[in-house]
Backbone bond lengths (Angstrom), bond angles and torsions (degrees), N, CA, C in turn:
res aa  C-N    CA-C-N  psi(-1)  N-CA   C-N-CA  omega(-1)  CA-C   N-CA-C  phi
1 M - - - 1.465 - - 1.526 112.77 -
2 N 1.334 118.26 4.34 1.456 120.99 -180.00 1.522 112.41 -97.00
3 Q 1.330 116.69 9.25 1.461 119.95 -176.15 1.519 111.30 -65.48
4 N 1.339 116.45 129.36 1.456 121.22 173.00 1.516 109.54 -83.54
5 V 1.323 116.61 161.51 1.456 120.74 -179.61 1.527 108.44 -140.91
6 I 1.320 116.16 143.29 1.459 122.10 176.07 1.528 107.71 -105.95
7 I 1.315 115.75 122.42 1.464 122.10 -177.54 1.519 109.28 -113.80
8 A 1.328 116.19 141.55 1.461 122.47 173.33 1.525 109.49 -111.49
9 S 1.322 116.36 135.53 1.456 122.22 170.55 1.525 107.27 -111.82
10 A 1.318 116.35 126.57 1.472 121.13 -172.38 1.520 110.95 -117.75
11 Q 1.328 115.04 160.71 1.458 120.62 175.01 1.518 109.34 -146.01
12 F 1.335 115.78 150.23 1.457 120.67 174.25 1.527 108.83 -163.06
13 E 1.321 115.20 167.02 1.462 121.54 176.85 1.525 108.26 -87.69
14 H 1.339 116.14 104.97 1.460 118.42 179.94 1.531 110.67 -75.45
15 H 1.307 114.46 160.02 1.467 121.46 176.23 1.525 107.95 -112.58
16 N 1.316 115.08 115.76 1.453 120.33 -172.71 1.522 112.36 -59.82
17 G 1.320 115.04 124.16 1.461 121.76 177.31 1.508 115.01 83.64
18 D 1.330 118.29 -8.69 1.468 121.52 -177.57 1.528 109.09 -100.66
19 K 1.322 115.41 78.06 1.461 120.05 -174.13 1.526 112.37 -64.61
20 Q 1.317 117.74 -37.52 1.460 119.83 179.96 1.519 111.34 -63.82
21 R 1.319 116.85 -42.36 1.460 120.18 179.45 1.525 110.88 -65.88
22 N 1.318 116.84 -42.87 1.458 120.19 178.59 1.522 111.80 -64.23
23 L 1.321 116.59 -40.93 1.466 119.78 178.58 1.524 111.30 -65.47
24 S 1.326 117.25 -31.25 1.459 119.18 178.24 1.526 110.74 -66.88
25 V 1.335 117.11 -36.77 1.470 120.52 176.99 1.531 109.90 -70.74
26 I 1.323 116.76 -40.56 1.465 120.15 176.27 1.522 110.20 -59.22
27 C 1.322 116.94 -41.97 1.461 121.50 177.84 1.533 110.77 -61.79
28 E 1.319 116.21 -45.53 1.475 121.50 -179.33 1.527 111.50 -61.28
29 L 1.334 116.44 -49.12 1.463 119.78 -177.28 1.524 111.79 -71.08
30 A 1.329 117.38 -34.96 1.469 119.91 177.30 1.522 110.45 -63.56
31 A 1.336 116.67 -39.90 1.462 120.16 178.71 1.526 110.57 -65.41
32 Q 1.329 117.37 -41.87 1.462 120.67 178.93 1.528 110.65 -65.21
33 A 1.318 116.57 -41.89 1.461 119.95 179.81 1.525 111.32 -66.11
34 A 1.336 116.64 -39.07 1.465 119.92 177.36 1.526 110.85 -61.66
35 R 1.328 116.06 -41.35 1.466 119.45 178.19 1.530 111.38 -65.64
36 A 1.329 116.21 -26.42 1.461 120.30 177.72 1.523 112.12 -83.97
37 G 1.319 116.77 2.90 1.459 121.23 175.10 1.503 116.28 101.00
38 A 1.337 118.80 3.25 1.460 121.12 -177.39 1.523 111.34 -68.41
39 N 1.334 115.32 140.35 1.460 122.43 172.12 1.525 111.71 -94.95
40 I 1.328 115.81 -24.70 1.465 122.90 -176.57 1.526 107.64 -138.22
41 V 1.336 117.21 137.12 1.467 121.51 179.93 1.525 108.13 -128.31
42 A 1.340 116.35 123.26 1.463 121.60 -176.39 1.520 110.97 -113.50
43 F 1.335 116.08 135.12 1.462 123.62 177.80 1.526 109.89 -115.40
44 H 1.345 116.28 176.21 1.460 119.54 -170.97 1.533 112.75 -84.35
45 E 1.298 114.10 174.17 1.464 124.13 176.96 1.524 110.45 -55.75
46 C 1.331 116.82 132.90 1.465 122.34 178.19 1.529 111.87 51.08
47 S 1.314 116.91 34.45 1.462 121.11 -179.51 1.515 112.48 -66.43
48 I 1.322 117.57 -23.61 1.467 121.09 178.69 1.525 110.97 -82.67
49 S 1.319 116.98 -45.98 1.472 121.12 -171.94 1.522 113.47 -92.18
50 G 1.339 117.48 -21.92 1.460 120.17 -165.06 1.515 109.56 87.06
51 Y 1.338 116.25 165.62 1.460 118.53 -169.12 1.532 114.56 -128.95
52 G 1.335 117.48 -67.99 1.454 121.45 -166.79 1.515 115.21 -58.82
53 F 1.332 116.46 -32.03 1.466 119.38 -177.81 1.513 112.72 -65.32
54 A 1.344 117.65 -16.62 1.462 120.44 -177.13 1.514 112.24 -63.13
55 R 1.336 118.03 -21.21 1.461 118.78 179.83 1.524 111.84 -69.00
56 H 1.324 117.75 -15.22 1.466 121.30 179.23 1.542 112.14 -93.69
57 L 1.333 118.17 -7.68 1.467 121.06 -169.66 1.526 112.65 -90.62
58 S 1.312 115.05 143.52 1.462 121.33 172.56 1.530 109.11 -74.93
59 R 1.314 115.64 170.44 1.470 119.21 177.52 1.529 110.34 -60.56
60 E 1.317 116.70 -41.15 1.459 120.35 179.88 1.531 110.91 -63.00
61 Q 1.324 116.67 -40.13 1.461 119.90 178.17 1.523 111.43 -68.41
62 M 1.322 117.36 -36.29 1.461 120.77 176.81 1.531 110.64 -65.56
63 L 1.316 116.40 -40.42 1.467 119.64 178.41 1.526 111.05 -65.09
64 A 1.325 116.86 -35.11 1.466 119.98 178.18 1.521 111.48 -69.98
65 L 1.329 116.70 -32.33 1.460 121.59 179.98 1.523 111.93 -78.37
66 A 1.317 116.82 -38.91 1.459 121.56 -174.46 1.530 111.34 -72.28
67 E 1.328 115.26 161.39 1.458 121.55 -177.35 1.526 110.40 -134.94
68 P 1.326 116.99 152.85 1.462 119.06 169.98 1.526 110.06 -71.37
69 I 1.308 115.60 151.73 1.463 122.37 176.38 1.527 106.78 -127.64
70 P 1.328 118.97 125.27 1.473 128.83 16.44 1.526 115.05 -101.17
71 D 1.320 118.41 9.33 1.469 120.10 -170.35 1.522 114.21 -90.35
72 G 1.326 117.83 0.14 1.456 120.09 -178.94 1.518 112.84 -79.55
73 P 1.314 117.06 163.01 1.473 121.01 -176.86 1.527 114.06 -64.53
74 S 1.322 118.41 -33.25 1.468 119.70 -178.68 1.524 111.48 -70.40
75 T 1.325 117.41 -39.26 1.463 119.07 175.94 1.512 110.36 -63.32
76 R 1.326 116.87 -40.85 1.471 119.75 178.22 1.523 110.77 -64.62
77 A 1.333 117.24 -39.42 1.461 120.02 179.13 1.525 110.70 -65.82
78 L 1.331 116.94 -40.88 1.462 120.63 178.51 1.528 110.44 -63.70
79 L 1.325 116.21 -37.57 1.461 120.36 177.69 1.531 111.22 -64.88
80 E 1.314 117.02 -38.40 1.469 119.90 176.85 1.530 110.76 -62.78
81 I 1.339 116.78 -39.00 1.465 120.47 177.94 1.530 109.96 -64.07
82 A 1.328 116.38 -45.29 1.463 120.47 179.95 1.523 111.43 -60.11
83 R 1.323 116.46 -41.30 1.470 119.70 -178.91 1.522 110.87 -71.50
84 A 1.318 116.58 -39.40 1.469 119.49 -178.48 1.522 111.38 -64.94
85 Q 1.344 116.90 -35.57 1.468 120.82 -176.02 1.525 113.01 -102.06
86 N 1.329 116.60 -5.32 1.470 122.32 -178.62 1.530 111.03 56.02
87 V 1.327 115.64 48.01 1.456 122.04 177.81 1.526 108.87 -134.91
88 A 1.323 115.90 164.47 1.458 121.02 166.68 1.526 107.98 -88.40
89 V 1.331 117.09 142.19 1.461 122.37 -178.42 1.519 108.61 -129.72
90 L 1.337 115.77 135.22 1.455 121.67 176.27 1.525 109.04 -120.22
91 A 1.326 116.84 132.07 1.465 121.57 -178.71 1.531 108.75 -156.50
92 G 1.345 115.65 165.36 1.456 120.27 -173.60 1.516 114.02 -120.61
93 L 1.343 114.58 154.23 1.460 122.14 178.82 1.516 109.23 -162.90
94 F 1.326 116.79 168.84 1.454 121.38 173.66 1.520 109.17 -84.84
95 E 1.327 115.10 134.59 1.463 122.35 -176.82 1.518 110.74 -112.75
96 K 1.326 117.06 145.27 1.464 121.73 168.24 1.519 108.35 -124.11
97 D 1.333 116.14 138.26 1.457 118.98 178.10 1.521 110.63 -97.47
98 S 1.315 116.20 -176.74 1.466 120.60 -174.38 1.524 112.50 -67.81
99 A 1.340 117.28 -18.73 1.466 121.06 178.64 1.517 112.09 -94.74
100 G 1.335 117.50 4.10 1.453 120.78 179.74 1.517 114.22 82.82
101 R 1.332 117.90 13.15 1.454 120.65 175.10 1.531 109.43 -79.75
102 L 1.316 115.34 145.69 1.459 122.08 -175.27 1.520 110.80 -112.82
103 Y 1.342 116.01 141.45 1.453 121.79 -178.81 1.528 110.35 -140.19
104 N 1.323 115.08 153.22 1.466 122.11 166.65 1.527 105.30 -89.82
105 A 1.317 116.77 106.93 1.463 121.76 -172.45 1.520 111.62 -111.08
106 Y 1.314 114.78 150.73 1.465 122.31 175.76 1.515 106.28 -133.71
107 I 1.332 116.64 125.92 1.449 120.12 -172.17 1.518 111.67 -121.30
108 C 1.320 114.23 156.11 1.460 121.88 175.59 1.520 107.79 -125.74
109 V 1.322 116.11 125.82 1.457 121.51 175.67 1.523 108.67 -124.84
110 D 1.319 115.15 150.72 1.460 120.42 168.52 1.525 106.91 -133.40
111 P 1.315 119.73 -178.46 1.475 119.16 -175.64 1.523 114.80 -56.81
112 S 1.336 117.75 -18.23 1.468 120.01 179.81 1.517 112.75 -84.53
113 G 1.336 117.93 -16.28 1.460 120.47 -179.07 1.516 111.87 135.12
114 L 1.346 116.18 -163.29 1.464 122.36 178.23 1.522 108.31 -72.65
115 I 1.344 117.03 125.50 1.458 118.78 179.29 1.527 113.17 -115.00
116 A 1.331 118.57 -12.27 1.466 119.83 176.53 1.517 109.93 -161.29
117 K 1.342 114.91 149.95 1.466 121.93 173.21 1.524 107.77 -143.70
118 H 1.327 115.97 127.57 1.454 121.50 176.94 1.519 109.22 -114.61
119 R 1.313 116.11 130.75 1.464 121.48 172.85 1.519 107.61 -101.11
120 K 1.337 115.85 121.97 1.465 121.68 -174.75 1.523 110.64 -51.86
121 L 1.324 115.96 129.10 1.458 121.64 -175.50 1.520 112.22 -76.61
122 H 1.324 116.46 -27.63 1.467 122.46 -176.81 1.533 108.80 -128.14
123 P 1.334 118.01 72.34 1.464 119.93 -175.25 1.519 112.82 -76.60
124 F 1.329 114.55 145.54 1.455 121.83 174.21 1.534 107.16 -126.44
125 I 1.278 116.70 -158.56 1.468 129.52 172.27 1.519 114.28 71.16
126 S 1.342 118.60 -34.28 1.470 120.65 178.66 1.518 109.47 -140.94
127 R 1.314 115.85 132.90 1.462 120.86 179.15 1.521 112.18 -68.31
128 Y 1.318 116.78 -10.68 1.459 120.03 -176.77 1.530 113.07 -91.25
129 L 1.315 117.46 -2.18 1.456 120.84 -179.07 1.530 110.75 -84.95
130 E 1.319 115.93 134.09 1.451 122.55 175.65 1.533 109.24 -90.02
131 P 1.338 118.10 147.67 1.471 119.58 175.90 1.520 111.42 -79.59
132 G 1.310 116.04 144.49 1.454 119.77 170.93 1.509 110.55 -65.63
133 D 1.334 116.95 160.91 1.465 120.08 -174.67 1.528 112.91 -126.59
134 S 1.341 117.98 18.79 1.459 119.23 179.80 1.518 110.27 -157.79
135 Y 1.335 115.08 158.34 1.448 121.21 174.23 1.517 109.73 -81.90
136 T 1.306 115.08 157.06 1.461 121.33 -175.57 1.512 109.09 -120.57
137 V 1.326 116.65 109.67 1.455 123.24 178.13 1.519 107.65 -133.80
138 F 1.335 116.69 133.36 1.461 120.34 -172.76 1.528 109.76 -153.21
139 D 1.323 115.29 163.23 1.457 121.50 178.84 1.523 110.23 -95.93
140 M 1.339 115.51 136.47 1.450 121.00 177.43 1.522 108.65 -151.70
141 Q 1.318 115.73 122.29 1.457 122.58 174.93 1.524 111.80 51.31
142 A 1.340 115.07 47.47 1.466 124.33 175.71 1.525 113.34 70.20
143 W 1.339 116.79 12.52 1.458 121.67 176.19 1.524 109.89 -119.25
144 R 1.317 115.93 150.21 1.457 121.96 172.80 1.523 107.73 -93.23
145 C 1.314 116.30 122.38 1.465 121.94 -172.12 1.522 111.22 -120.11
146 G 1.323 116.05 155.39 1.453 122.14 174.93 1.518 110.09 -135.39
147 I 1.322 116.12 163.15 1.466 122.66 177.05 1.518 108.52 -132.57
148 L 1.327 115.92 133.02 1.462 123.12 170.25 1.527 107.00 -139.11
149 T 1.316 116.91 128.71 1.458 121.21 -172.30 1.522 111.91 -99.82
150 C 1.318 116.37 121.16 1.461 125.40 170.87 1.532 111.86 45.55
151 Y 1.334 118.74 -110.55 1.461 121.83 -173.73 1.518 112.55 -57.96
152 D 1.330 118.07 -24.55 1.466 120.40 176.41 1.532 110.79 -51.85
153 N 1.338 116.26 -33.42 1.459 121.43 -175.71 1.522 112.93 -80.41
154 N 1.329 117.93 -16.55 1.453 120.57 177.72 1.523 111.76 -76.68
155 V 1.308 116.93 -20.31 1.467 121.76 175.32 1.528 106.44 -90.69
156 V 1.317 116.49 105.98 1.466 120.05 -168.34 1.529 112.18 -61.89
157 E 1.329 117.26 -29.05 1.458 119.33 179.60 1.516 112.21 -61.59
158 N 1.337 117.18 -32.12 1.465 119.73 179.97 1.525 111.48 -64.54
159 V 1.332 116.19 -41.58 1.464 119.28 -178.83 1.519 109.99 -70.00
160 R 1.333 117.39 -42.97 1.462 119.82 178.70 1.531 110.63 -63.27
161 A 1.330 117.44 -42.94 1.469 119.95 -179.97 1.530 111.07 -61.77
162 T 1.337 116.58 -41.62 1.460 120.09 179.62 1.524 110.57 -64.56
163 A 1.335 116.94 -39.32 1.463 120.27 176.44 1.529 111.00 -66.81
164 L 1.329 117.44 -40.78 1.464 120.32 179.94 1.532 111.66 -66.91
165 L 1.319 116.73 -24.74 1.460 120.62 174.84 1.525 111.76 -78.89
166 G 1.315 116.51 1.41 1.458 120.91 172.13 1.507 116.37 109.80
167 A 1.336 118.02 -1.30 1.464 119.04 -176.81 1.525 110.70 -63.06
168 E 1.334 115.20 131.86 1.463 122.60 174.80 1.524 110.94 -103.34
169 I 1.317 115.56 -26.35 1.466 123.90 175.59 1.525 106.80 -126.70
170 I 1.329 117.24 128.25 1.466 119.98 175.96 1.520 108.02 -116.70
171 F 1.321 115.96 121.60 1.460 122.74 175.25 1.520 107.65 -85.48
172 M 1.351 115.35 127.50 1.461 121.74 -175.85 1.523 109.88 -124.22
173 P 1.327 118.62 78.50 1.472 121.05 178.05 1.516 111.08 -73.63
174 H 1.339 116.29 139.19 1.461 122.11 -176.13 1.534 111.01 -137.30
175 V 1.330 115.24 160.01 1.461 124.55 153.97 1.520 103.56 -131.72
176 T 1.339 116.46 96.12 1.462 118.32 -165.75 1.515 111.95 -148.59
177 M 1.323 114.45 174.93 1.462 127.96 178.30 1.523 111.33 75.92
178 C 1.328 114.10 163.21 1.470 122.74 179.19 1.533 112.13 63.29
179 T 1.336 116.02 41.25 1.462 121.94 175.12 1.530 109.03 -132.72
180 P 1.343 117.70 156.59 1.461 120.57 179.33 1.529 111.63 -62.97
181 S 1.321 115.92 150.92 1.458 122.86 -179.88 1.516 107.83 -163.92
182 P 1.342 118.69 157.92 1.467 120.12 175.90 1.535 113.07 -66.48
183 R 1.328 118.13 -17.21 1.464 119.34 -178.34 1.535 110.12 -69.35
184 P 1.308 117.79 147.68 1.476 121.14 -179.23 1.522 112.03 -61.20
185 G 1.320 114.92 137.39 1.449 120.58 174.09 1.503 116.07 87.63
186 A 1.326 118.65 -4.43 1.469 121.48 -177.87 1.522 110.76 -77.03
187 G 1.332 116.25 160.56 1.453 120.50 176.08 1.506 112.27 155.99
188 F 1.326 115.77 172.34 1.450 121.86 177.40 1.525 110.55 -71.12
189 V 1.321 115.28 157.22 1.468 122.04 170.82 1.527 107.59 -108.93
190 D 1.309 117.05 135.29 1.464 123.18 -177.16 1.526 110.54 -60.39
191 P 1.346 119.08 120.41 1.476 121.18 178.05 1.520 113.90 -56.29
192 K 1.331 117.84 -24.47 1.465 119.44 179.95 1.533 111.43 -63.16
193 L 1.325 116.42 -28.03 1.465 119.08 177.34 1.522 111.11 -66.68
194 W 1.319 116.30 -34.12 1.473 121.03 176.80 1.525 110.17 -68.84
195 E 1.312 115.84 -43.52 1.468 120.13 179.71 1.534 111.18 -62.00
196 N 1.338 115.99 -30.36 1.457 121.21 -175.26 1.538 112.26 -103.97
197 R 1.342 116.62 18.83 1.464 120.15 -170.08 1.525 114.04 -66.53
198 R 1.314 117.81 -27.50 1.472 118.71 -179.19 1.528 111.15 -76.52
199 E 1.315 116.80 -33.91 1.459 120.43 178.61 1.526 111.23 -80.16
200 D 1.359 115.62 -36.34 1.458 119.62 -176.16 1.538 109.92 -136.40
201 P 1.324 118.25 73.46 1.465 119.83 179.21 1.519 113.07 -68.85
202 T 1.321 117.52 -27.00 1.460 120.91 -175.26 1.525 112.49 -61.40
203 S 1.327 117.33 -46.30 1.469 120.35 -178.60 1.522 111.05 -62.57
204 L 1.329 116.48 -37.75 1.468 119.87 179.21 1.522 110.43 -69.53
205 R 1.318 117.79 -43.14 1.465 120.18 -179.81 1.531 111.64 -62.97
206 L 1.311 117.49 -35.80 1.461 120.05 177.36 1.524 111.06 -59.80
207 E 1.313 117.29 -38.43 1.461 121.70 176.90 1.532 111.25 -74.28
208 F 1.323 116.31 -46.49 1.467 121.18 -177.64 1.530 112.29 -63.29
209 Y 1.338 116.99 -34.94 1.452 120.00 -174.25 1.523 113.09 -96.40
210 G 1.311 117.90 -6.90 1.452 121.59 179.28 1.515 112.60 -84.85
211 M 1.337 116.26 -159.74 1.459 121.57 -174.61 1.522 113.86 -67.68
212 K 1.324 117.48 -16.62 1.461 119.60 175.25 1.532 111.70 -74.50
213 G 1.330 115.35 -20.58 1.456 119.10 -172.69 1.512 113.75 -132.49
214 R 1.331 115.93 -107.61 1.459 121.44 -168.87 1.528 113.11 -62.06
215 A 1.317 118.47 -36.64 1.469 120.19 -179.08 1.524 111.22 -61.11
216 W 1.329 117.13 -35.44 1.461 120.10 174.79 1.524 110.35 -68.74
217 L 1.324 117.11 -42.50 1.463 121.16 -179.74 1.523 110.64 -58.07
218 M 1.324 116.89 -39.57 1.454 121.59 -177.44 1.524 113.46 -70.25
219 K 1.328 117.32 -11.05 1.463 120.15 176.02 1.521 112.22 -73.16
220 W 1.346 117.06 -25.30 1.455 117.52 -173.02 1.530 115.37 -133.21
221 L 1.310 118.37 -30.93 1.472 118.90 -173.88 1.541 112.69 -63.16
222 P 1.341 119.90 -48.20 1.465 118.29 177.27 1.533 112.68 -59.97
223 A 1.339 116.67 -31.73 1.464 120.24 179.31 1.522 111.65 -64.71
224 R 1.343 116.85 -37.06 1.463 118.93 178.83 1.532 110.85 -62.25
225 A 1.329 116.39 -41.85 1.458 120.10 178.18 1.522 110.74 -68.68
226 Y 1.324 117.40 -46.91 1.460 122.41 -175.38 1.524 112.24 -65.41
227 D 1.326 117.38 -50.62 1.460 120.53 -174.99 1.516 112.75 -64.74
228 N 1.320 116.27 -28.74 1.467 120.18 -176.77 1.521 113.33 -103.47
229 G 1.328 117.38 -7.21 1.459 120.52 178.36 1.514 112.79 63.21
230 V 1.348 116.87 45.68 1.463 121.87 -177.54 1.521 110.28 -130.15
231 Y 1.318 115.46 157.45 1.459 120.20 167.13 1.528 107.78 -76.91
232 V 1.325 115.71 141.57 1.459 122.20 177.95 1.520 108.83 -121.53
233 V 1.316 115.75 128.46 1.460 121.74 176.95 1.521 107.21 -112.40
234 F 1.331 115.50 101.99 1.464 122.84 -177.71 1.532 108.31 -97.50
235 S 1.330 116.39 119.41 1.467 121.91 178.14 1.519 108.52 -123.06
236 N 1.317 116.65 128.64 1.461 120.82 -173.43 1.523 110.08 -137.04
237 A 1.316 116.21 150.75 1.460 120.96 175.55 1.525 110.58 -70.53
238 I 1.328 115.84 152.58 1.459 121.30 170.88 1.523 107.88 -128.39
239 G 1.339 116.11 146.86 1.461 119.98 -179.30 1.511 111.82 94.01
240 M 1.322 116.14 -162.96 1.450 121.40 -173.72 1.524 111.42 -79.48
241 D 1.312 114.88 129.51 1.463 123.37 170.11 1.514 106.26 -117.63
242 D 1.335 116.35 99.23 1.461 121.76 -169.70 1.534 107.86 58.48
243 D 1.330 119.27 -116.79 1.459 120.30 -178.55 1.527 112.54 -104.01
244 Q 1.328 116.96 12.91 1.458 121.18 -178.83 1.525 110.41 -115.35
245 L 1.320 115.80 143.89 1.452 122.12 179.30 1.525 109.55 -97.66
246 K 1.332 117.01 133.64 1.455 123.18 178.21 1.526 109.37 -116.63
247 N 1.323 115.80 151.12 1.471 119.22 -166.92 1.525 115.66 -109.05
248 G 1.321 118.99 8.29 1.457 119.16 174.77 1.514 112.53 68.43
249 C 1.344 117.15 -112.91 1.469 123.47 -176.19 1.528 111.67 60.73
250 S 1.326 117.56 29.73 1.462 120.46 177.22 1.518 108.97 -57.13
251 M 1.330 116.51 138.36 1.463 119.68 -173.31 1.522 111.33 -156.69
252 I 1.323 114.68 166.93 1.452 122.82 176.64 1.524 107.64 -126.68
253 L 1.328 115.94 128.76 1.463 121.78 -179.25 1.520 110.02 -117.21
254 D 1.331 115.69 149.98 1.463 119.29 -179.65 1.523 110.48 -96.42
255 P 1.339 118.82 177.04 1.468 120.86 -176.62 1.520 114.49 -65.89
256 F 1.333 118.30 -10.20 1.459 121.21 173.88 1.527 111.69 -87.24
257 G 1.337 117.41 -1.65 1.458 121.56 -176.70 1.511 113.42 82.04
258 D 1.326 117.28 10.29 1.460 121.54 179.88 1.524 110.55 -89.57
259 I 1.325 116.22 142.83 1.457 121.37 178.37 1.523 108.77 -79.01
260 L 1.317 116.38 120.23 1.456 121.28 177.57 1.518 111.57 -82.55
261 S 1.328 116.46 -39.34 1.462 120.90 179.18 1.520 108.39 -160.64
262 E 1.346 116.05 152.20 1.465 120.85 -175.33 1.521 110.32 -149.91
263 C 1.320 116.41 138.17 1.461 121.56 174.95 1.534 109.24 -70.96
264 T 1.326 115.47 132.02 1.464 120.33 179.14 1.529 112.67 -122.62
265 A 1.317 117.56 -9.97 1.462 120.05 -179.37 1.521 110.37 -69.18
266 L 1.315 116.88 144.42 1.465 122.14 173.91 1.525 108.34 -87.87
267 D 1.320 115.00 55.68 1.460 121.84 -172.84 1.518 107.32 -171.87
268 K 1.329 116.74 -175.83 1.448 119.47 172.90 1.524 108.46 -61.63
269 D 1.331 115.71 145.21 1.457 119.52 -171.97 1.527 108.24 -167.24
270 F 1.309 116.37 166.19 1.453 121.18 170.15 1.518 108.04 -152.22
271 V 1.321 115.32 156.59 1.451 121.26 173.05 1.533 107.85 -132.83
272 T 1.330 116.37 157.48 1.448 121.06 177.11 1.519 109.95 -121.84
273 A 1.333 115.14 156.98 1.457 120.60 176.30 1.525 108.83 -149.73
274 L 1.316 115.29 145.30 1.455 122.39 176.65 1.527 108.85 -88.44
275 C 1.320 115.77 126.56 1.464 121.33 176.50 1.525 108.71 -105.66
276 T 1.320 115.90 122.56 1.461 121.95 -179.85 1.521 109.33 -115.89
277 R 1.319 116.45 135.15 1.454 120.31 -174.36 1.526 112.58 -66.59
278 S 1.320 119.41 -25.06 1.466 120.81 -176.69 1.519 112.33 -60.50
279 K 1.330 117.96 -28.94 1.471 120.16 179.72 1.525 112.14 -66.68
280 L 1.308 117.41 -26.96 1.458 120.39 -174.26 1.525 111.31 -60.51
281 T 1.331 116.96 -49.94 1.463 120.02 -175.51 1.528 112.79 -83.38
282 R 1.316 117.38 -11.92 1.472 120.24 175.34 1.521 112.18 -88.19
283 S 1.311 117.67 -9.83 1.465 121.32 -174.48 1.525 111.65 -78.49
284 G 1.339 114.66 153.32 1.443 119.29 175.80 1.510 112.72 -61.70
285 G 1.335 116.08 -38.19 1.454 119.76 -179.37 1.513 112.85 -59.04
286 Y 1.315 117.61 -35.05 1.468 121.20 176.77 1.527 110.02 -62.90
287 R 1.326 116.35 -45.99 1.468 120.07 179.80 1.520 111.18 -65.00
288 Y 1.326 116.35 -38.00 1.467 119.16 -178.95 1.525 110.69 -66.60
289 R 1.301 117.26 -39.96 1.476 119.45 177.88 1.526 110.59 -63.91
290 E 1.327 116.23 -39.57 1.468 120.01 179.25 1.527 111.93 -66.93
291 A 1.335 117.23 -27.30 1.464 121.46 -176.94 1.523 113.46 -88.66
292 R 1.309 117.99 -0.94 1.466 120.66 -175.89 1.534 111.70 -58.88
293 R 1.322 115.03 151.70 1.473 122.60 173.66 1.530 107.37 -126.86
294 P 1.318 117.48 77.89 1.476 120.62 -173.83 1.516 114.10 -60.62
295 E 1.346 118.26 -19.86 1.463 118.94 179.24 1.529 111.52 -64.83
296 L 1.336 116.35 -20.60 1.454 120.19 -179.58 1.528 113.16 -77.05
297 Y 1.332 116.84 -28.55 1.469 119.20 -171.35 1.523 113.43 -134.00
298 R 1.336 116.53 10.47 1.465 119.13 -179.98 1.519 111.39 -57.34
299 D 1.329 117.47 -47.29 1.470 120.98 -177.85 1.522 111.61 -72.82
300 I 1.326 117.42 -27.84 1.463 120.30 178.83 1.519 110.21 -70.69
301 L 1.320 116.71 -50.91 1.464 120.52 -177.64 1.521 111.93 -67.94
302 G 1.330 116.79 -28.51 1.460 120.25 -178.23 1.507 114.31 -94.60
303 A 1.335 117.20 5.53 1.467 120.33 -177.43 1.524 110.68 -67.32
304 E 1.322 115.55 150.63 1.453 120.95 176.67 1.525 109.91 -58.82
305 H 1.317 115.76 140.90 1.455 120.08 -176.09 1.518 108.83 -148.56
306 K 1.312 115.95 128.67 1.460 120.46 175.56 1.517 107.63 -104.10
307 S 1.297 116.50 117.81 1.455 120.76 -176.43 1.516 111.19 -65.28
308 K 1.322 115.50 135.96 1.467 121.90 175.49 1.510 111.14 -104.49
309 Q 1.325 115.34 11.65 1.462 119.72 -176.82 1.524 111.27 -65.45
310 A 1.308 115.83 127.85 1.474 120.30 174.79 1.514 108.98 -80.44
311 V 1.310 116.25 139.72 1.449 120.30 179.13 1.522 108.85 -71.99
312 A 1.320 116.18 121.82 1.471 121.50 -179.15 1.535 107.94 -115.55
313 W 1.302 116.11 103.15 1.476 120.01 -172.27 1.511 112.02 -67.82
314 L 1.337 117.23 -15.71 1.473 119.05 -178.49 1.513 112.71 -89.51
315 C 1.343 118.51 -7.24 1.468 119.70 -175.88 1.507 112.03 -75.36
C-alpha cells in the first residue's frame, strides 16, 4: 500500500461532435505522458464528444451523439489507447443507456478494461441529461480514487462524501471558467484574444489568470484538497468550446492544497506529478476528518431539501 503513482493532467481544445479527432489528440497526449513516466492520464469533461454545442441539440441529436458504455466505440478506442501505452486513461463523453436515458459520463479504463464510470450528479448544458444517483469510488494502482465532474465539486458535500468513502485521489474533470456569474469579475473572454494568442499572449493571459479564470479557481479548488486531505486532479478544456473560450489551467494539487504542477501553455499540454501516500495522513484534512462529531450534524446534513437551483445551460 506504499506504492507511489505518477499522474498526468492534460488539456486540449476539443472539437464539438468530432469524436475521432478528439480521440486522436487524447491518444497523442496519452503517449507523451506515458513517455514522461505517467501511470494515469486524465482528460477533461466530455473531452471525447465535446461539450458546449450540446445545448443546441434536440433529444434525437443527443441520442445519435451519445454512446453505450462500455460497448460503444469510444470506450473501445480509449481502451486501445490504454493498452498501447500501458496506462490508465480517464476521459468524458455523453452516454445513453438501454432505456434511452442520457448522461454526462466520465470513464476510467486501464489495460484490463473499464474500471470506473461516473455519471455527473449535477448536469447542465442539455435539458435531456439525467443526473447521476451515486458517488464513484474505485481502486486503481493501489490507490482509492473518486470522480466528481465539474459542478459536482462546487457542492462541498459531494467532495467530503467522496473522501469519506475512502477516496485518496479525486479526479475533477471540468469545462469551466470564463463565463458570466453573479460573482465580481466574472464574464466571457473575447475569442479574438485566442485567435491572436501567438502574437499577443500577454492580453490573453491577463484574462485567463484574472477573476474570469484562474483567480476564481484558486478561491475554492485548493480548499477542496486541503479540507479533505486528498490529491485533486483538475483537468479542464482550453480554447473554444462552441462559442465560449475556456482557459485550461489543468493542475494537480496535493493534500496540503498546494499545486504540484500546472499547465501553462496556451495550447494542448499536460503536466505530471508524483503522488505519495505519506502526505495523506500528514495533511490537516486527515486530522479534521478524524476529529468529526457527526452526531452534531447528522440530522442537519441529512434533512430533506428541495433544490432551488435554476438550470443554467451555459454552465
